[in-house]
C-alpha positions in Angstrom: -1.6 5.3 8.8 -3.8 2.2 8.7 -6.1 1.4 5.9 -9.5 -0.1 6.5 -10.9 -2.9 4.4 -13.5 -2.2 1.8 -16.2 -3.9 3.9 -16.5 -1.1 6.5 -19.5 1.0 7.2 -20.1 3.8 4.6 -22.8 6.2 5.5 -23.4 7.2 1.9 -24.2 3.6 0.9 -27.3 1.8 2.1 -27.9 -1.8 2.0 -31.3 -3.6 1.6 -31.6 -4.3 5.3 -31.4 -0.7 6.3 -34.0 0.3 3.8 -36.4 -2.5 5.1 -35.8 -1.3 8.7 -36.5 2.3 7.7 -39.7 1.3 5.8 -40.9 -0.8 8.7 -40.2 1.9 11.2 -42.2 4.4 9.1 -45.1 2.0 8.8 -45.2 1.4 12.6 -45.0 5.2 13.3 -47.9 5.9 11.0 -49.9 3.1 12.6 -49.2 4.4 16.1 -50.3 7.9 15.0 -53.5 6.5 13.5 -54.3 4.6 16.8 -53.6 7.7 18.9 -55.9 9.7 16.7 -58.7 7.1 17.1 -58.2 7.2 20.8 -58.1 11.0 21.2 -61.0 11.8 18.9 -63.7 10.7 21.3 -61.9 12.4 24.2 -61.9 15.6 22.2 -65.6 15.3 21.4 -66.5 14.6 25.0 -64.6 17.7 26.1 -66.5 19.8 23.6 -69.9 18.3 24.4 -69.6 18.0 28.2 -66.8 20.2 29.5 -68.1 20.4 33.1 -68.3 16.6 33.4 -64.7 16.3 32.1 -63.6 18.9 34.7 -65.4 17.0 37.5 -63.8 13.7 36.5 -60.3 15.3 36.3 -60.9 17.1 39.6 -61.9 13.8 41.2 -58.7 12.1 40.0 -56.6 15.0 41.2 -58.3 14.9 44.7 -57.7 11.1 44.9 -54.1 11.5 43.9 -53.6 14.3 46.4 -55.3 12.3 49.2 -53.1 9.3 48.5 -50.0 11.5 48.4 -50.9 13.1 51.7 -51.6 9.8 53.3 -48.3 8.4 52.2 -46.4 11.5 53.3 -48.1 11.6 56.7 -47.2 8.0 57.4 -43.5 8.6 56.6 -43.5 11.7 58.7 -44.9 9.9 61.7 -42.2 7.2 61.4 -39.6 9.9 61.2 -41.0 11.5 64.4 -41.0 8.1 66.1 -37.4 7.5 65.3 -36.5 11.0 66.6 -38.4 10.3 69.8 -36.5 7.0 70.2 -33.2 8.7 69.6 -33.9 11.5 72.1 -35.0 8.9 74.7 -31.8 6.8 74.4 -29.7 8.8 76.9 -32.4 8.4 79.6 -32.7 4.7 78.9 -28.9 4.3 79.2 -28.9 6.1 82.5 -26.9 9.1 81.3 -29.5 11.6 82.6 
């Protein structure tokens, strides 16, 4: 068997860099949660105060997204149909029919 040197990674021992990284990560996570709370608090208040307005806005976004999706899908479908028509017309153009 081979023996490893004493400088290898030992999970039960932590060095100063790992502690600093863990502390910094904890600080950033707490800051992100605080910012999210600040952002979502007014949204929650507006939902409680004006639920019909919020539903209308969400419905408008949903309608716009659906219209955009249908427009995009219909354009792709018409190109597909155009290619099919061209392929079905090739034998006639070549004089095979």
